[in-house]
N, C-alpha and C positions, 0 to 999 in steps of 0.2 A: 496476573502477572504484570510484573511493572512494563509502564508503557517509555519509551522514548520520542517523543513530539517540539518540535521550537526548540531543537538545544539543550533541551533536560527535561527531568522525567515529571508524565504529568498523569495527574488521576485521570481515571480513564469513563466518559461517560459513557461508552455504550454496551449494552447489555447482548450476547449472543443466545438468540435463541432457540430450542431444540424444535425442530418439524413438527409439528401437530397444536404443539404451543400457544396459546394467544397472545396475540404482539401488550407491546405496555401502549398505553396511550401519553403516559404521560416521562419515557423516556427515549435518547436513540436505541433501536435494536439492528440488532444484523440478522440475516435471513439463508440458508443455506441455495448455494443454484440450485437444488432439486427440486426445494421449495417456490424458490420463485418460477420455476419454471413450470408448476404444475399447480401453483397459484396465481401467476402472475395479472389476472385480471382484479382479484379481488386485492391482494396488495399495492396496485397502481389507486387505489380507493383510501390508501390509506394514511392519515394524515401526520400520522407523525413522519421524524428523522428514518430512511431508512439506510440500513447497509445490504452489502451482497459477500457473503462468506465463497470467492471464488474457489472452487479444485483449480491445480494448477494445467489440469491436464485438455480445459474449454477451453476453445479456442476464444481471447478476448475480443475479437470481430462479428463475434455471435450475439455477441449483449452491446453491437455499436450503438443501434436506436434508442438501447434504454439505458443506458451509463450514466445519463443527466439525472435521471430521474435515484439515481444515489448522494448519498453525500458521502460514504464512506463505501472501498470496496477493501476488502480484506484477502488475502495473497498467500497461497499453501507455502512454503517452502518443507515438504515433510521430511528432508534428510540434504544434508550436506552439496549430496552428488548431484541432487537433481538441481539442475537452475533453469525450468520453464518459467516459474514464476517471473524470472529478469525480461524475460520478453515481453511476457503479460504485460508489465508493465510501463515500458517506452513503446508498445502497445498502443496501451488504454492512453496512454497520454497525448502519442505523437498520433495517431492513427482518429484513436473515438475520441480524442477532444475531452479528454476525463480531467475537470479541474479540482473535485474531491478528496477527501485524504486517500491517499494509498495507505496499504499497512501488510507490514510484512508478517505474518503469523508463522508457527509452528520451528524450525529448526535454524534459527535468528543467530549468525553467529558472528562474534565481535570485526573479524577480522574483511566481513561484506558488506559491514552499516555501509561505509561509503557509495559502494560498488551500487548496492541497495538504491540508495542517495541519487547518483545520479542515471539510475534507470528514471526518476521520478517516483520510489517511494521516498514520502514523509512521515510515516510514524513507524514505529517498531517493537513490538511484543517481543518482551527476551526475556529471557531467564531471571532469576533470584541472584543469583553472582556476578551479574551486570551490575546491581547498586553496589558493593560491596569494589565491584574492580572499576576501569577508567575509561567504558566504555563510552563516553561522549564523547574523549579524545579523537578516538578512532574517524569521526565524521572530519578531521582535521587533518588527518595521517598525510594530504599530496597537498597539495596549492598549484602546480602547473599537470594539466591533464593536455596526451595528444588528439582526443577525440572529443567533440563535438553532443554533450549530451540533453538527456531529459531535465538537470537540474540548471542549466541557462550557462553554466560559470564561463567564463574567456578559456580557447584552449589554445597549447603555442601556438599554432599557425596563427590564429587572427592576431593576439598579442603582437609578435615578429610584425605585421603589418602592418600594427598598427604605430609601432617604434619606428618606423621606417620610414 
């Protein structure tokens, strides 16, 4: 799948490893939450870059102590009407202090990219049609916001205080 990161389409260096398969020593790899939960002690000793695929029904605070161990956490958006991963992203950034890559996977829609970024997601696995359409423009659809968010962009109240 195409990957949007840093304002453009980029090659994805990460390999998604199935449960039970050996981890590559020479490539960044993601493991499932299930595998992390059952093989945590073994995986902690892995020397390569490690990522986690987090289902949207897992409370992010349950991995608060382990979050810094990961270079990437992939959040699942299984269908349009399920927005739990938005909350996961916000909590991982604000309460868990996660500074690595947060990636949206699954049913990622163009109209949600900006809001995903506002919650702290900084990479997006998108469908093939995203290459043909102008999905990158979605990240700049709006430039004024009423609420503060994880992306650090100033909101209207703060801009008014600075101007006044």
